[in-house]
C-alpha positions in Angstrom: 36.5 129.8 48.6 35.8 132.6 51.5 32.7 133.7 52.9 29.3 134.9 50.9 27.8 137.4 50.6 23.9 137.1 50.4 24.7 141.2 49.2 25.2 144.0 51.6 24.4 141.1 54.7 27.6 138.9 55.3 26.9 135.4 55.9 27.6 134.0 59.2 31.2 131.6 58.2 32.2 128.9 60.8 35.7 127.4 60.3 37.1 124.3 61.4 40.9 122.5 60.9 40.9 121.3 56.4 44.0 119.9 57.5 42.2 117.6 60.1 40.6 114.4 58.9 37.8 114.5 62.1 37.5 118.4 61.5 36.6 117.8 57.4 34.7 114.3 58.8 32.7 116.4 61.4 32.2 119.5 58.5 30.8 116.6 56.2 28.3 116.5 58.1 27.0 119.4 59.1 26.7 120.4 55.4 24.9 117.5 55.7 22.3 117.6 58.5 22.0 120.8 59.9 20.3 123.2 57.7 22.6 126.3 58.8 23.3 129.0 56.3 27.0 129.9 57.4 29.8 129.0 55.6 31.3 125.8 56.6 34.7 126.6 55.5 38.4 125.2 57.1 40.3 128.7 58.2 42.6 127.0 55.2 41.2 128.3 52.8 40.4 132.1 54.5 41.3 135.6 55.5 41.8 135.2 59.0 42.8 138.8 59.9 39.7 140.0 57.6 37.3 137.8 59.7 39.3 138.7 63.1 40.5 135.5 64.4 44.2 134.1 64.6 45.4 131.2 63.5 46.2 130.9 67.1 43.0 130.5 68.1 41.5 128.1 64.8 44.3 126.1 65.1 42.5 125.0 68.5 39.0 125.4 68.1 36.4 125.8 66.0 35.5 129.0 64.8 32.3 130.7 64.2 32.0 134.4 63.2 28.2 135.8 62.8 26.9 137.9 60.1 27.1 140.6 63.4 30.9 140.1 63.5 30.0 137.9 66.7 33.6 135.4 67.6 32.9 131.8 68.9 35.2 129.7 69.4 34.0 126.1 70.5 31.7 124.5 72.2 30.0 128.2 71.9 30.8 128.5 68.2 28.9 125.3 67.7 26.1 125.8 69.6 25.9 129.2 67.1 25.9 126.8 64.8 22.4 125.0 66.0 20.7 128.3 67.0 21.9 129.3 63.8 20.1 126.4 62.0 15.8 126.4 63.4 14.4 124.4 63.7 15.0 121.6 65.9 18.7 123.0 66.6 17.5 125.7 68.7 17.2 123.8 71.7 20.5 122.0 71.9 22.1 124.9 70.7 20.2 127.5 73.0 20.8 124.7 75.9 24.9 124.3 75.1 24.9 128.3 76.2 23.3 128.9 79.0 25.7 127.9 82.4 26.3 125.2 83.8 25.9 123.4 80.3 28.1 126.3 79.5 30.6 124.8 80.8 29.8 121.2 80.4 29.7 121.8 76.5 33.1 123.4 76.5 34.4 120.7 78.5 32.9 117.9 75.9 34.9 120.1 73.6 38.1 120.2 74.5 38.7 116.9 75.6 37.1 115.7 72.1 39.2 118.6 70.4 42.2 117.3 72.6 41.9 113.7 71.4 40.5 114.1 67.9 43.8 112.6 66.0 42.3 109.3 68.2 38.9 109.7 67.2 37.6 107.9 63.8 38.9 109.5 60.7 41.6 111.3 62.5 46.0 111.0 61.8 48.3 112.7 63.0 48.3 115.5 61.3 44.9 116.6 63.7 46.6 116.5 66.7 46.6 120.5 68.0 49.6 123.0 68.2 51.3 123.3 71.7 49.9 126.5 73.5 51.6 129.7 73.4 50.6 129.6 77.8 48.2 127.2 79.0 44.8 128.4 79.8 42.8 129.7 83.4 41.7 125.9 84.3 42.8 123.8 81.3 40.4 125.5 78.6 39.8 128.0 76.2 37.6 130.3 76.9 35.2 132.1 73.6 36.9 134.7 72.8 33.9 137.1 72.2 33.1 140.5 70.4 29.6 142.6 69.4 27.3 142.7 72.5 27.0 140.9 75.4 24.8 137.8 75.8 25.9 137.5 79.8 
């Protein structure tokens, strides 16, 4: 199973950790309640290199790959998914992407990610692997490709 194609136009892809019960349950809720065009798929079932993301990134955060090749991680990936969904999801998706809400969203995301094994559906397998090195300020910044929205 991998990203779907709409003719020549690839669909966006939202990657999550399929080995984590909390993440899998969250992805099921997304598929049920949020009308996204994205292919919501565990990162373990796709060719990460072909999508332009690393295993390290997908082990530590959800990842959004837009049809234009833009890559967002963590809270920004959720913001992109919400924007893609349209309708009532546009407002929270847009808010998540602008400072200072962007910073707050990433902080909340990081707290949830670090503690996901403690949350409903979480198991010891949900614990994040150790990082190669500390990120500035203890937070992982989203990696982007393509045009910047700065």
